[in-house]
C-alpha positions in Angstrom: 19.0 -4.1 -2.0 18.3 -7.7 -3.7 16.4 -8.1 -7.1 13.9 -5.0 -6.3 10.7 -5.6 -7.1 9.5 -2.8 -10.3 5.8 -2.5 -11.1 5.4 -1.1 -14.7 1.2 0.3 -15.1 -0.9 1.8 -17.8 -1.0 1.3 -21.8 -4.4 0.9 -23.6 -6.9 -1.8 -23.8 -5.0 -2.6 -26.9 -2.6 -6.0 -26.5 0.3 -4.1 -29.0 -0.2 -0.4 -27.9 2.9 1.8 -27.9 2.7 2.4 -24.5 2.6 -1.4 -23.6 4.9 -2.1 -25.6 7.3 0.8 -23.9 6.4 -0.1 -20.4 7.4 -4.0 -21.3 10.6 -2.7 -22.9 11.5 -0.7 -20.0 10.3 -3.5 -17.6 12.9 -5.5 -19.8 15.7 -3.3 -18.8 15.0 -3.4 -15.3 14.6 -7.3 -15.5 18.5 -7.1 -17.3 19.9 -5.5 -14.3 18.3 -8.1 -11.6 14.9 -6.9 -11.1 12.0 -9.3 -10.6 9.1 -6.8 -12.2 4.9 -7.0 -12.8 3.6 -5.1 -16.1 -0.2 -4.3 -15.3 -1.8 -3.1 -18.4 -4.9 -3.5 -20.8 -7.4 -5.8 -18.9 -5.3 -5.8 -15.7 -6.4 -2.4 -14.9 -9.8 -2.0 -16.4 -11.5 -1.1 -13.7 -15.2 0.7 -13.0 -14.5 4.3 -11.9 -12.9 4.4 -8.6 -15.3 4.3 -5.5 -14.1 3.6 -2.3 -16.4 0.7 -1.8 -15.1 -0.7 -5.6 -12.4 -2.3 -4.1 -13.7 -4.3 -2.0 -14.5 -8.1 -3.2 -12.8 -7.2 -6.4 -9.5 -9.8 -7.4 -8.4 -8.0 -10.1 -8.0 -4.5 -8.2 -7.0 -6.8 -5.0 -4.3 -8.1 -7.1 -3.0 -4.8 -8.8 -2.9 -2.8 -4.9 -1.2 -5.9 -3.8 1.7 -5.5 -6.6 1.8 -2.0 -6.0 2.3 -2.4 -2.0 5.1 -4.3 -2.7 6.8 -2.4 -5.0 10.4 -0.8 -4.8 9.8 1.3 -7.8 7.0 2.1 -10.0 6.8 3.1 -14.2 3.4 4.7 -15.4 2.9 4.9 -18.5 0.2 6.4 -20.5 -1.1 7.4 -24.0 -1.9 10.8 -24.2 -5.8 12.0 -25.0 -6.9 15.2 -25.9 -3.5 16.7 -24.1 -3.8 14.3 -20.9 -3.5 10.8 -19.5 -6.3 8.4 -20.5 -8.9 7.7 -18.5 -8.2 4.1 -18.2 -4.5 5.1 -16.3 -6.4 7.5 -14.3 -8.5 5.3 -13.2 -6.4 3.0 -12.2 -4.4 5.6 -10.5 -7.2 6.4 -8.5 -7.5 3.1 -7.0 -4.1 4.0 -5.7 -5.9 6.1 -2.8 -6.8 2.5 -0.8 -3.7 2.4 0.1 -4.0 6.1 1.9 -4.2 3.8 5.3 -1.0 1.8 4.4 2.3 1.9 6.3 3.8 3.2 3.4 0.8 5.4 2.2 0.2 5.5 -1.7 3.8 5.7 -3.9 5.4 7.7 -0.6 9.5 7.7 -0.9 9.4 5.3 -4.2 10.9 6.4 -7.6 8.6 7.1 -10.3 9.5 6.3 -13.9 6.9 8.2 -16.5 6.2 7.6 -19.9 3.7 9.4 -22.3 2.8 8.7 -25.8 0.9 10.3 -28.2 0.2 11.6 -32.2 2.0 14.5 -31.4 4.6 16.3 -29.2 2.4 18.6 -27.3 -0.1 15.7 -26.4 3.3 14.0 -25.4 4.7 16.5 -23.2 1.3 17.4 -21.3 0.6 14.2 -20.4 4.1 13.7 -19.2 3.6 16.9 -17.5 0.3 15.5 -16.0 1.8 12.1 -14.7 4.5 14.0 -13.1 1.8 16.2 -11.0 0.4 13.2 -9.8 3.1 11.4 -9.3 3.6 14.2 -7.0 0.2 14.3 -5.5 1.0 10.3 -4.4 4.0 11.3 -2.9 6.1 9.5 -5.6 9.6 11.0 -6.5 9.4 11.4 -11.0 12.9 10.4 -12.2 14.4 13.3 -13.6 14.4 11.4 -17.1 10.4 10.7 -18.0 9.9 9.8 -21.8 7.2 11.9 -24.0 7.2 9.9 -27.5 5.6 11.3 -30.5 3.9 7.6 -31.8 3.0 10.3 -35.4 6.6 10.3 -36.3 8.3 7.5 -38.5 9.8 4.6 -37.2 9.6 1.9 -34.0 8.6 4.0 -31.0 10.9 1.8 -28.7 13.9 1.5 -30.2 13.7 5.4 -31.1 14.2 5.7 -27.3 16.1 3.0 -26.3 18.9 5.2 -24.8 16.6 7.5 -22.8 14.5 4.5 -21.6 17.9 3.0 -20.5 18.9 6.6 -18.9 15.2 6.6 -16.5 15.4 3.0 -15.7 19.3 3.8 -14.6 17.9 6.7 -12.6 15.8 3.9 -10.7 18.3 1.9 -9.6 20.4 4.9 -9.0 17.3 6.2 -6.1 17.0 2.5 -4.8 20.6 2.2 -3.8 20.1 5.4 -1.7 
């Protein structure tokens, strides 16, 4: 496969959120391995609550869905709010329902890397588990390495999990070579 397209989505509406920085770093690692990348975070995924008709004629939702249609792999990242993913990320994932009639339905057959951040281990781990469940429901293949990051601990979240992020991106590329 030449230059796989990897799309990362998630984060928060804050431009410097830990989740957004981690998604950007994962794409940086993928780009260094030869991937084309697209980052969809913040305002790129600030959609109205999902209703099938909301997607029609909305250019930002259209761009989002086209990026996912062209993706060879996806990375999803969410902050943990009250033990699960944020409404922003959940709504963006709900719009994947618009891909139900495509030749490749949802994330069918795609490797999906997952990143969960929270100000505590319990919420980070439960958010990662929720993302795995959603990925399975969308017919995606979660990478064995998923990142649960406690942002309340001292230090830079991106630097602390660099080896795990390298492993997760490596697993995406291993999957794509099959």
